[in-house]
C-alpha positions as CSV (number, residue, x, y, z in Angstrom):
1,M,-14.8,27.3,0.8
2,P,-14.1,27.8,4.5
3,T,-10.6,26.9,5.8
4,R,-11.8,25.8,9.3
5,P,-14.4,23.1,10.3
6,Q,-17.8,24.5,10.8
7,V,-19.4,23.7,14.1
8,E,-22.7,25.6,14.1
9,P,-25.8,23.9,12.7
10,L,-26.2,24.0,9.0
11,S,-29.2,24.8,6.9
12,V,-30.3,22.5,4.2
13,Q,-29.4,25.2,1.7
14,D,-25.8,25.3,2.9
15,A,-25.7,21.5,2.8
16,L,-26.6,21.5,-0.8
17,V,-23.6,23.6,-1.8
18,M,-21.1,21.5,-3.7
19,P,-17.4,22.1,-4.7
20,S,-16.6,23.4,-8.1
21,K,-17.0,21.0,-11.0
22,E,-13.2,20.8,-11.4
23,I,-12.7,19.8,-7.7
24,S,-15.7,17.5,-7.7
25,D,-14.3,15.7,-10.8
26,R,-10.9,15.2,-9.1
27,L,-12.5,13.9,-5.9
28,I,-14.7,11.5,-7.7
29,Y,-11.7,10.1,-9.7
30,V,-9.7,9.5,-6.5
31,F,-12.8,8.0,-4.8
32,F,-13.2,5.4,-7.4
33,D,-9.5,4.8,-7.7
34,L,-8.7,4.3,-4.0
35,L,-11.8,4.1,-1.8
36,H,-14.4,2.3,-3.9
37,P,-12.4,-0.8,-4.9
38,P,-12.2,-2.3,-1.4
39,Y,-15.8,-1.2,-0.6
40,P,-17.9,-1.3,-3.8
41,V,-21.1,0.2,-2.5
42,I,-22.1,2.3,-5.5
43,D,-23.6,1.4,-8.9
44,R,-21.0,3.0,-11.1
45,C,-23.1,3.2,-14.2
46,A,-26.1,4.8,-12.4
47,F,-23.9,7.2,-10.6
48,S,-22.0,8.2,-13.8
49,E,-25.3,9.0,-15.6
50,Q,-26.7,10.9,-12.7
51,Y,-23.5,12.9,-12.1
52,R,-23.3,13.9,-15.8
53,L,-26.9,15.2,-15.6
54,G,-26.3,17.1,-12.4
55,K,-28.7,14.8,-10.5
56,A,-26.3,12.8,-8.3
57,S,-27.4,12.6,-4.7
58,P,-25.9,15.5,-2.7
59,M,-25.9,13.4,0.5
60,L,-24.0,10.6,-1.3
61,L,-21.6,13.1,-2.9
62,H,-20.7,14.6,0.5
63,T,-19.9,11.2,2.0
64,M,-17.9,10.3,-1.1
65,F,-15.9,13.5,-0.7
66,L,-15.5,12.9,3.1
67,V,-13.8,9.5,2.7
68,T,-11.8,10.7,-0.3
69,F,-10.2,13.4,1.8
70,I,-8.7,10.6,4.0
71,L,-6.3,9.3,1.3
72,C,-6.1,12.0,-1.4
73,D,-2.9,14.1,-2.0
74,D,-2.4,17.3,0.0
75,S,-2.5,19.2,-3.3
76,L,-6.2,18.3,-3.7
77,I,-7.0,19.5,-0.2
78,Q,-5.3,22.8,-0.9
79,A,-7.0,23.2,-4.3
80,A,-10.4,22.6,-2.6
81,G,-9.7,25.5,-0.3
82,F,-9.0,23.7,3.0
83,A,-6.2,24.1,5.4
84,D,-5.9,20.4,6.3
85,R,-7.6,17.0,6.2
86,N,-9.6,17.7,9.3
87,A,-11.3,20.8,7.9
88,A,-12.0,19.0,4.6
89,R,-13.5,15.9,6.2
90,K,-15.6,17.8,8.7
91,F,-16.9,20.2,6.1
92,H,-18.4,17.4,4.1
93,Y,-19.4,15.3,7.1
94,L,-21.6,18.1,8.5
95,R,-23.3,18.5,5.2
96,A,-24.0,14.8,4.7
97,K,-25.3,14.5,8.2
98,T,-27.6,17.5,7.8
99,L,-29.1,16.0,4.6
100,Y,-29.5,12.7,6.3
101,D,-31.2,14.2,9.4
102,V,-33.9,15.9,7.2
103,D,-34.5,12.7,5.1
104,H,-33.3,14.5,2.0
105,E,-32.5,11.2,0.1
106,T,-35.1,8.7,-0.8
107,D,-33.0,6.1,-2.7
108,R,-32.5,3.2,-0.3
109,N,-29.2,2.0,-1.8
110,A,-27.8,5.5,-1.6
111,I,-28.9,5.8,2.0
112,A,-27.2,2.5,2.9
113,A,-24.0,3.5,1.1
114,T,-24.1,6.9,2.8
115,L,-24.4,5.4,6.2
116,F,-21.6,3.0,5.5
117,M,-19.2,5.7,4.4
118,L,-20.2,7.9,7.4
119,G,-18.7,5.0,9.4
120,F,-15.3,6.3,8.5
121,W,-15.9,9.4,10.5
122,W,-14.5,9.9,14.0
123,N,-14.3,13.3,15.8
124,G,-12.8,12.5,19.1
125,P,-13.6,10.5,22.3
126,E,-16.5,12.8,23.2
127,D,-18.2,12.6,19.9
128,Q,-21.4,10.5,20.3
129,K,-21.9,10.0,16.6
130,D,-18.5,8.3,15.8
131,S,-17.7,5.6,13.4
132,W,-19.2,2.9,15.7
133,F,-22.4,4.8,15.8
134,W,-22.7,5.2,12.0
135,L,-21.6,1.7,11.3
136,G,-24.4,0.6,13.6
137,C,-26.8,2.8,11.7
138,A,-25.7,1.2,8.4
139,T,-26.0,-2.3,9.8
140,T,-29.5,-1.7,11.2
141,Y,-30.7,0.0,8.0
142,A,-29.3,-2.7,5.8
143,Q,-31.0,-5.4,7.9
144,S,-34.3,-3.4,7.7
145,L,-34.0,-3.7,3.9
146,G,-33.3,-7.4,4.2
147,M,-29.8,-7.2,2.8
148,H,-28.7,-9.9,5.1
149,R,-31.1,-12.4,3.6
150,S,-30.9,-14.4,0.4
151,A,-32.6,-12.8,-2.6
152,A,-32.2,-15.8,-4.9
153,A,-36.0,-16.5,-4.9
154,S,-36.9,-12.8,-5.4
155,R,-38.0,-11.2,-8.7
156,W,-35.4,-8.6,-8.5
157,C,-33.0,-8.2,-11.5
158,P,-29.5,-9.6,-11.1
159,K,-28.1,-6.0,-11.0
160,K,-30.1,-5.1,-7.9
161,I,-29.3,-8.3,-6.1
162,A,-25.5,-7.8,-6.9
163,L,-25.5,-4.3,-5.6
164,R,-27.3,-5.2,-2.4
165,K,-24.7,-8.0,-1.8
166,R,-21.8,-5.7,-2.4
167,I,-23.2,-3.2,0.1
168,W,-24.0,-5.9,2.7
169,W,-20.6,-7.6,2.5
170,S,-18.9,-4.2,2.8
171,I,-20.8,-3.5,6.0
172,Y,-20.1,-7.0,7.2
173,T,-16.3,-6.6,6.7
174,R,-16.2,-3.3,8.5
175,D,-18.4,-4.7,11.3
176,R,-15.8,-7.5,11.9
177,H,-12.8,-5.3,11.7
178,T,-14.2,-2.5,13.9
179,A,-15.4,-5.0,16.5
180,A,-12.0,-6.6,16.7
181,C,-10.2,-3.3,16.8
182,L,-12.4,-1.7,19.5
183,G,-13.0,-4.8,21.6
184,R,-16.8,-4.7,21.1
185,P,-19.2,-7.4,20.1
186,C,-19.9,-8.0,16.4
187,R,-23.3,-6.5,15.6
188,I,-24.0,-9.0,12.8
189,R,-24.8,-12.6,13.8
190,D,-24.0,-15.2,11.2
191,E,-26.9,-17.2,12.5
192,D,-29.3,-14.4,11.3
193,C,-27.9,-14.3,7.7
194,D,-28.4,-16.5,4.7
195,I,-27.1,-14.0,2.1
196,E,-25.0,-15.7,-0.6
197,P,-21.2,-15.1,-0.7
198,L,-19.9,-12.6,-3.2
199,T,-18.9,-13.9,-6.7
200,E,-17.1,-12.2,-9.6
201,A,-20.4,-11.7,-11.4
202,D,-21.5,-9.3,-8.7
203,F,-18.8,-6.9,-9.8
204,H,-19.3,-6.7,-13.5
205,F,-22.9,-5.4,-14.0
206,D,-21.6,-1.8,-13.8
207,D,-18.4,-2.2,-15.7
208,N,-19.5,-0.6,-18.9
209,H,-19.9,3.0,-17.6
210,G,-17.6,4.5,-20.2
211,D,-16.8,7.4,-17.8
212,P,-13.2,8.7,-17.7
213,L,-13.9,9.9,-14.1
214,I,-14.2,6.3,-13.0
215,P,-11.0,4.3,-13.3
216,P,-11.5,0.7,-14.5
217,Q,-12.0,-2.0,-11.9
218,K,-9.3,-4.6,-12.0
219,D,-9.6,-8.4,-11.4
220,Y,-7.4,-8.0,-8.3
221,H,-9.8,-5.5,-6.9
222,T,-12.6,-8.0,-7.2
223,A,-10.5,-10.8,-5.7
224,Y,-9.5,-8.6,-2.8
225,V,-13.1,-7.9,-1.8
226,I,-14.2,-11.5,-2.2
227,E,-11.3,-12.9,-0.2
228,M,-11.6,-10.2,2.5
229,A,-15.2,-11.0,3.1
230,K,-14.3,-14.7,3.5
231,A,-11.5,-13.8,5.9
232,T,-13.7,-11.6,8.1
233,E,-16.1,-14.5,8.6
234,I,-13.3,-16.3,10.4
235,L,-12.4,-13.1,12.2
236,G,-15.9,-12.9,13.6
237,D,-15.5,-16.3,15.1
238,I,-12.1,-15.3,16.6
239,V,-13.7,-12.3,18.3
240,I,-16.4,-14.4,19.7
241,G,-14.2,-17.4,20.7
242,E,-11.4,-15.4,22.2
243,Y,-13.0,-12.3,23.6
244,S,-16.6,-13.0,24.5
245,P,-17.3,-13.2,28.2
246,R,-19.6,-16.1,27.6
247,R,-18.1,-18.0,24.7
248,P,-20.3,-20.6,23.2
249,I,-19.1,-24.2,23.8
250,S,-18.5,-25.3,20.2
251,D,-15.7,-26.6,18.1
252,R,-16.3,-23.7,15.8
253,Y,-14.6,-21.4,18.3
254,N,-11.8,-23.7,19.1
255,A,-8.4,-22.1,18.5
256,A,-7.0,-25.1,16.6
257,N,-10.1,-25.1,14.4
258,L,-9.8,-21.4,13.7
259,K,-6.2,-21.7,12.9
260,S,-7.0,-24.5,10.4
261,R,-9.6,-22.4,8.8
262,L,-7.2,-19.5,8.4
263,E,-4.7,-21.8,6.8
264,Q,-7.3,-23.2,4.4
265,W,-8.3,-19.7,3.5
266,E,-4.7,-18.7,2.6
267,A,-4.2,-21.9,0.6
268,Q,-7.2,-21.2,-1.7
269,L,-6.2,-17.6,-2.5
270,P,-6.1,-16.7,-6.2
271,E,-2.7,-16.0,-7.7
272,C,-3.2,-12.3,-7.8
273,M,-3.7,-12.3,-4.0
274,K,-0.6,-14.2,-3.2
275,K,1.9,-12.2,-1.1
276,A,4.4,-10.2,-3.1
277,P,6.4,-7.0,-2.5
278,P,4.3,-4.0,-3.4
279,D,5.4,-1.2,-5.6
280,E,4.3,2.4,-6.1
281,T,1.7,1.4,-8.7
282,L,-0.9,0.3,-6.1
283,G,-1.5,-2.8,-8.2
284,A,-2.2,-6.4,-7.3
285,A,0.8,-6.7,-4.9
286,F,-0.5,-3.6,-2.9
287,W,-4.0,-5.1,-2.4
288,A,-2.5,-8.5,-1.6
289,S,-0.4,-6.8,1.1
290,Q,-3.6,-5.2,2.6
291,L,-5.2,-8.7,2.7
292,H,-2.2,-10.5,4.2
293,M,-1.6,-7.9,6.9
294,A,-5.2,-8.4,8.0
295,Y,-4.7,-12.2,7.9
296,Q,-1.6,-12.0,10.0
297,N,-3.3,-9.8,12.5
298,Y,-6.0,-12.5,12.9
299,Y,-3.2,-14.8,14.2
300,I,-2.2,-12.2,16.7
301,L,-5.8,-11.9,17.9
302,L,-6.2,-15.7,18.0
303,F,-2.9,-16.4,19.9
304,R,-2.5,-13.2,21.9
305,P,0.0,-13.9,24.7
306,K,-1.6,-14.0,28.2
307,A,1.8,-13.8,30.1
308,I,5.4,-12.9,29.5
309,G,6.9,-16.2,30.7
310,D,6.0,-19.5,32.3
311,L,3.9,-20.5,29.3
312,S,2.2,-23.9,29.0
313,P,3.1,-26.0,26.0
314,S,-0.1,-24.9,24.1
315,E,0.6,-21.2,25.1
316,A,4.2,-21.5,23.9
317,E,3.0,-22.8,20.6
318,G,0.5,-20.0,20.3
319,D,3.2,-17.5,21.2
320,V,5.3,-18.7,18.3
321,W,2.4,-18.1,15.9
322,A,1.8,-14.6,17.3
323,R,5.5,-13.7,17.0
324,R,5.6,-15.0,13.4
325,A,2.5,-13.0,12.6
326,A,4.1,-9.8,14.1
327,D,7.3,-10.4,12.1
328,S,5.3,-10.9,8.9
329,I,3.3,-7.7,9.4
330,T,6.5,-5.8,10.1
331,R,8.2,-7.0,7.0
332,M,5.2,-6.1,4.9
333,T,5.1,-2.7,6.6
334,E,8.7,-2.2,5.6
335,D,7.9,-3.1,2.0
336,L,5.0,-0.6,1.9
337,L,7.3,2.1,3.4
338,A,10.0,1.4,0.8
339,A,7.4,1.7,-2.0
340,G,6.0,4.9,-0.6
341,A,2.5,3.2,-0.6
342,I,1.8,2.9,3.1
343,R,-0.2,6.2,3.3
344,F,-2.7,4.7,0.9
345,S,-3.4,1.7,3.2
346,Q,-6.8,0.8,4.5
347,M,-7.9,1.5,8.0
348,H,-7.5,-2.1,9.2
349,I,-3.7,-1.8,8.7
350,V,-3.5,0.5,11.7
351,P,-4.5,-2.0,14.3
352,A,-2.5,-4.7,12.5
353,V,0.7,-2.7,12.9
354,F,-0.2,-1.8,16.5
355,G,-0.8,-5.5,17.2
356,A,2.7,-6.3,15.8
357,L,4.2,-3.5,17.9
358,S,2.6,-5.0,21.0
359,I,4.0,-8.4,20.3
360,H,7.5,-7.0,19.7
361,T,7.2,-5.1,23.0
362,L,6.4,-8.3,24.9
363,V,9.5,-10.0,23.4
364,I,11.6,-7.1,24.6
365,C,10.4,-7.9,28.1
366,R,11.8,-11.4,28.0
367,K,15.4,-12.4,28.9
368,D,16.7,-13.6,25.5
369,P,19.1,-10.8,24.6
370,I,19.2,-11.5,20.8
371,R,15.5,-11.6,20.5
372,R,15.1,-8.5,22.6
373,Q,17.5,-6.6,20.3
374,L,15.7,-7.8,17.2
375,A,12.3,-6.9,18.6
376,G,13.6,-3.4,19.4
377,N,14.5,-2.9,15.8
378,K,11.1,-4.2,14.7
379,S,9.3,-2.0,17.2
380,R,11.0,1.1,15.8
381,Q,9.9,0.0,12.3
382,C,6.3,-0.2,13.5
383,I,6.4,3.2,15.1
384,L,7.7,4.7,11.9
385,A,4.9,3.0,10.0
386,L,2.3,4.3,12.4
387,S,3.6,7.8,12.1
388,E,3.2,7.6,8.3
389,L,-0.3,6.0,8.6
390,A,-1.3,8.9,10.9
391,K,-1.0,11.3,8.0
392,S,-4.1,9.6,6.5
393,W,-5.6,7.9,9.5
394,P,-4.8,10.2,12.5
395,V,-4.2,7.7,15.3
396,G,-1.9,9.6,17.6
397,L,-4.0,9.7,20.7
398,W,-4.9,6.0,20.3
399,I,-1.3,5.0,19.8
400,M,0.0,7.1,22.7
401,K,-2.5,6.0,25.3
402,F,-2.3,2.3,24.6
403,F,1.4,2.0,23.9
404,V,2.1,3.9,27.2
405,R,-0.5,1.7,28.9
406,L,1.3,-1.4,27.5
407,M,4.6,0.0,28.9
408,R,3.0,0.5,32.3
409,N,1.5,-2.9,32.5
410,L,4.8,-4.6,31.6
411,T,6.8,-2.6,34.2
412,G,8.7,-4.9,36.5
413,Q,7.2,-8.1,35.3
414,G,10.6,-9.6,34.4
415,S,12.1,-12.1,36.8
416,G,15.6,-12.8,37.9
417,P,18.4,-10.4,38.9
418,S,19.3,-9.5,35.3
419,A,15.8,-8.6,34.2
420,G,15.0,-5.6,36.4
421,P,12.3,-3.2,35.3
422,I,12.0,-3.5,31.5
423,V,10.1,-0.2,31.1
424,D,11.0,3.1,32.5
425,V,7.7,4.9,32.8
426,T,8.7,7.6,35.3
427,S,8.5,10.0,32.4
428,R,9.9,13.5,32.7
429,I,7.5,14.5,30.0
430,A,4.6,13.5,32.1
431,K,5.9,15.3,35.2
432,D,6.7,18.5,33.4
433,G,3.6,18.5,31.2
434,R,1.6,20.9,33.3
435,E,4.5,23.4,33.7
436,N,5.9,23.3,30.2
437,E,3.4,21.6,27.9
438,E,4.5,23.6,24.9
439,S,8.2,22.7,25.1
440,T,7.3,19.1,25.9
441,L,5.1,18.3,23.0
442,G,6.6,20.8,20.6
443,P,4.9,23.5,18.5
444,S,3.1,22.8,15.3
445,S,5.4,23.4,12.4
446,G,2.8,23.7,9.7
447,S,-0.8,22.9,8.9
448,S,-2.5,20.8,11.5
449,R,-3.7,17.3,10.9
450,D,-6.9,15.9,12.3
451,I,-6.8,13.2,15.0
452,S,-10.5,12.9,15.1
453,Q,-11.2,10.5,12.2
454,N,-9.8,7.4,13.8
455,P,-12.6,5.1,14.9
456,D,-10.5,3.5,17.5
457,D,-12.0,5.2,20.5
458,P,-9.6,4.4,23.4
459,R,-12.4,4.0,25.9
460,A,-13.7,1.1,23.9
461,F,-10.8,-1.1,24.9
462,N,-11.9,-1.1,28.5
463,Q,-14.7,-3.4,27.5
464,Q,-12.4,-6.1,26.1
465,P,-10.2,-8.5,28.0
466,D,-6.8,-7.0,28.3
467,L,-4.3,-8.2,25.7
468,F,-1.8,-9.2,28.4
469,N,-4.3,-10.2,31.1
470,T,-3.6,-7.1,33.2
471,Q,-6.0,-4.7,34.7
472,S,-7.4,-2.1,32.3
473,V,-6.4,1.5,32.7
474,N,-9.4,3.8,32.1
475,A,-9.0,6.3,29.4
476,E,-9.4,9.8,30.6
477,R,-12.1,12.0,29.3
478,S,-10.4,15.2,28.4
479,G,-12.9,17.3,26.4
480,M,-10.9,17.2,23.1
481,E,-13.6,17.9,20.6
482,E,-11.4,19.9,18.3
483,Q,-8.1,18.0,18.6
484,Q,-5.6,18.3,15.8
485,V,-2.3,16.6,15.2
486,P,0.7,18.8,14.4
487,E,2.6,18.6,11.2
488,M,4.9,15.6,11.4
489,F,8.2,16.6,12.9
490,A,11.3,15.8,10.9
491,W,13.7,13.4,12.5
492,S,16.6,11.4,11.2
493,G,16.3,7.7,10.8
494,D,19.1,7.0,13.2
495,Q,17.1,8.6,16.1
496,F,15.0,5.4,16.2
497,G,18.1,3.3,16.0
498,S,20.2,5.1,18.6
499,D,21.6,3.1,21.4
500,S,20.0,5.4,24.0
501,F,16.5,4.4,22.8
502,W,16.9,0.8,24.0
503,A,19.9,1.4,26.3
504,E,20.5,-1.2,29.0
505,D,17.4,-3.2,28.0
506,T,15.2,-0.3,29.1
507,I,12.7,1.5,27.0
508,D,13.0,5.2,27.6
509,V,9.5,6.5,27.4
510,D,10.8,10.1,27.3
511,L,12.7,9.4,24.1
512,L,9.9,7.4,22.7
513,L,7.5,10.3,23.2
514,Q,9.9,12.9,21.9
515,H,11.0,11.1,18.8
516,G,8.4,8.5,18.2
517,L,4.9,9.6,19.4
518,C,5.1,13.3,19.9
519,P,4.7,13.9,16.1
520,L,1.4,12.1,16.4
521,L,0.0,13.9,19.4
522,P,-2.3,16.9,19.2
523,A,-0.8,20.2,20.1
524,N,-3.4,20.7,22.7
525,F,-3.2,17.2,24.1
526,G,-3.9,18.1,27.7
527,A,-1.2,17.6,30.3
528,T,-3.8,16.3,32.7
529,S,-4.6,13.3,30.5
530,V,-0.9,12.6,30.0
531,V,-0.1,12.7,33.7
532,D,-3.2,10.7,34.6
533,T,-2.2,8.0,32.0
534,F,1.2,7.6,33.5
535,N,0.2,7.9,37.2
536,S,-3.1,6.1,37.3
C-alpha cells in the first residue's frame, strides 16, 4: 500500500486491487458499525453473501472503505499501510472513481449507493468533483431510476422497494443538510416526489445475514434514520423560506408555522430518541444526541439574527430561540466531549457547532456583561469541540475563514461609549504571515491530517444571504489541492479559559488563531489567503 495519495491517472487493473482480507474485514466491520446505521444504503444479506464468495462489487467496496477511513481508529489506518486519513481516503476515492468512470459496475442499487458515499469526498476548494458534485450525481441517478416515486403499485418484491426507499431517503437527508450547510438550493423538490416515508419494516428485510462482520442493527438505529428523514423535510422548507431569493408566498414557509412543525416533530419522538447524556458505548443516547443537535441547528437557521441590537419584538423573540438552541448544542457538545464520543459524530454536527459558535459570538458583541462572559466560555467550548471534530472531519480552513470573517463583520458594530470595537482583527499573525509563515502557524508535529474531505466549500457561502446581514467576503482561491492539517497541537485547557483571551471584552484574534484555530490549519495554508481574508 502506498503511504501518499496517488495523483496520476489509474488503470482499471490498479483500481481492482483490494486491501488484504484481514484489513478488508476490519474495515467492513467498522463501516456497518458506524457508517451504515445512519445511511442504510446497502442490502446487508446480499452484500454478505457476495463478499464471502469474493464477488462483492470492487467499486462499492472502495467507497465503503473511503467513508470508513473518516471515522475509524488511527490504528486501522496504520495497519492498512497509510500515513494518515487523507492518504487512505484518497487512495480508495481514486479507485472508486476510476471504476465508475469506465462503467465497471452494472448493479443499479450498487451504483446509487456508490455515488451517495462518494458524496462524503472533498479535496479542497479547487476540486471540481467535490461532495456537492457527487451528491448531485447520486440525486440525478436515483431520480432516473424513479426512486423518488411511489412503488406501491409496482410488482417489485417488498425487499427491493425497501432498499430503494432507504437509498432515496439517505440521499434526501444529505441533500437537505448539505444545502443548508453550503447555502445552496435543495436539489430535490418535494413537489416532484410521492415516495412513501420510511417505516420500521424497511429495515428488517436484511436482518438475518448471520455474518459476524456485520454488527446487528439496533432499534435506535432504525428510529434515528426515520426521525432524521422527517426532520430534514422541515429543514428543506426552512432553507427555502429563509434563504431563497424568491421565497414562495405560502404559510408553509412562515417562521411560526415552521417552528410549530419542529415542536410537533420533537413531541412525537420515540423514547429511544429522547435527549439523554451520551456515553462511550455509542448507543441510543449517542444517536439521540446526533438527532437533537441537528434539530437545534434548525432553530438557529430559522431564527438567525439579522442584527446585533435594536431588534423588533418578533426579532427579539427569534433571537431568544436562537440563543437557546446554541446553548443546547453547546451542552450536548460538552457531553460528547466528556464521553469521548465526539469524534464519531456525523458530518452535520460540524455546521451545528459552528452555528452555535456564531450565536455565542454575537452575544459577546452585546453590552450585557454577564451574558458576554458566559458566551465567551461557551465559545471556547465550541472551538474545542470543532478541533476534535477536525480529527475525523477536517474543517480547519472552513472554520478559520468564516470565523475570522464573522469577527471582521462584527468589528465596531457596538454602540455607546463602553462598547468600543468588540473584535480586534488587526492580527499580527496576518501581518507577519508572509515573513514568518512557519513560526506563525507552527510546524507539523506528527502525521498530517487531511483538510480536503470537508464538503463545506467556503466559496459556497457567498451564494447565501449573510448570517448577520453584512456584505460577503469572497473566499480567496489559493491553489490548495494537496492541503493537509498538522497533527493537533497540545495545549492546556486553561489556555482557552485565560483572561487574556477575552480581556477587556475584546476577542484577541491572534490568541484565537494561535491556541484555537492554528491546530486546524494546513501547514501550507498560504499567507496570501490569510492576509487577504483579514485585509479585504
